[in-house]
C-alpha positions as CSV (number, residue, x, y, z in Angstrom):
1,X,-0.1,0.0,-0.1
2,X,2.8,2.1,1.0
3,X,4.3,2.1,-2.5
4,X,0.8,2.9,-4.2
5,X,0.8,6.1,-2.1
6,X,4.3,7.3,-3.4
7,X,3.2,6.0,-6.6
8,X,0.2,8.7,-6.6
9,X,2.0,11.1,-5.3
10,X,4.7,10.9,-7.8
11,X,2.0,11.0,-10.4
12,X,0.0,14.1,-8.8
13,X,3.4,15.8,-9.1
14,X,3.9,14.7,-12.6
15,X,0.6,15.8,-13.3
16,X,1.0,19.4,-12.0
17,X,4.5,19.7,-13.7
18,X,2.7,18.9,-17.0
19,X,0.3,21.5,-16.2
20,X,2.9,24.0,-15.6
21,X,4.6,23.2,-18.5
22,X,1.5,23.6,-20.7
23,X,0.6,27.2,-19.4
24,X,3.9,27.9,-19.9
25,X,3.9,26.9,-23.4
26,X,1.0,28.9,-24.1
27,X,2.6,32.1,-22.5
28,X,5.4,31.1,-25.1
29,X,3.1,30.9,-27.5
30,X,1.2,34.5,-27.0
31,X,4.7,36.1,-26.6
32,X,5.9,34.7,-29.8
33,X,2.5,35.8,-31.7
34,X,3.9,39.1,-30.4
35,X,7.3,39.1,-31.0
36,X,6.1,37.8,-34.9
37,X,3.7,40.8,-35.2
38,X,6.6,43.2,-33.9
39,X,9.0,42.2,-36.5
40,X,6.3,42.5,-39.0
41,X,5.5,45.8,-38.0
42,X,9.7,46.9,-38.0
43,X,10.3,45.3,-41.6
44,X,7.7,47.3,-42.7
45,X,9.2,50.4,-40.8
46,X,12.6,49.2,-42.2
47,X,11.7,49.1,-45.3
48,X,9.4,52.7,-45.7
49,X,12.5,54.3,-44.3
50,X,14.8,52.5,-47.1
51,X,12.9,54.4,-49.7
52,X,13.1,57.8,-47.8
53,X,16.8,57.1,-48.0
54,X,16.3,56.1,-51.3
55,X,14.7,59.4,-52.1
56,X,16.9,61.6,-49.8
57,X,20.2,60.1,-52.0
58,X,18.5,60.8,-55.4
59,X,17.7,64.4,-54.1
60,X,20.7,64.7,-52.9
61,X,22.8,63.6,-56.0
62,X,20.6,65.7,-58.4
63,X,21.2,68.8,-55.9
64,X,25.2,68.1,-56.2
65,X,25.1,67.4,-60.4
66,X,23.3,71.2,-60.2
67,X,25.8,72.8,-58.3
68,X,28.8,71.2,-60.3
69,X,26.7,72.9,-63.0
70,X,26.4,76.1,-61.4
71,X,30.1,76.1,-60.7
72,X,31.4,75.0,-64.3
73,X,29.2,77.8,-65.4
74,X,30.1,80.4,-62.9
75,X,34.2,79.4,-63.7
76,X,33.2,80.1,-67.4
77,X,32.2,83.4,-66.8
78,X,35.4,84.2,-65.2
79,X,37.8,82.8,-67.8
80,X,35.1,84.9,-70.1
81,X,35.6,88.1,-68.0
82,X,39.4,87.4,-67.8
83,X,39.8,86.5,-71.5
84,X,38.1,89.8,-72.1
85,X,40.0,92.0,-69.6
86,X,43.4,90.6,-71.0
87,X,42.1,91.7,-74.6
88,X,41.9,94.9,-73.1
């Protein structure tokens, strides 16, 4: 009889541990869903930032090209003025 009591106690303990593990498993599943949702949100945010960076880089390249053209034009104008001054 004593062996049955010990066995019953071990089974009760085992059932309790299984229930605890099942509860922990459910908690982890919910946490996983939350983390997956956050990953999706962050990926979308990353994609938006990448688009903004690309647009900014294109705008910056355009401004650089425009500045280069203006400087080249200014240098050309200065060269023309200097050549006219030397002719006088």
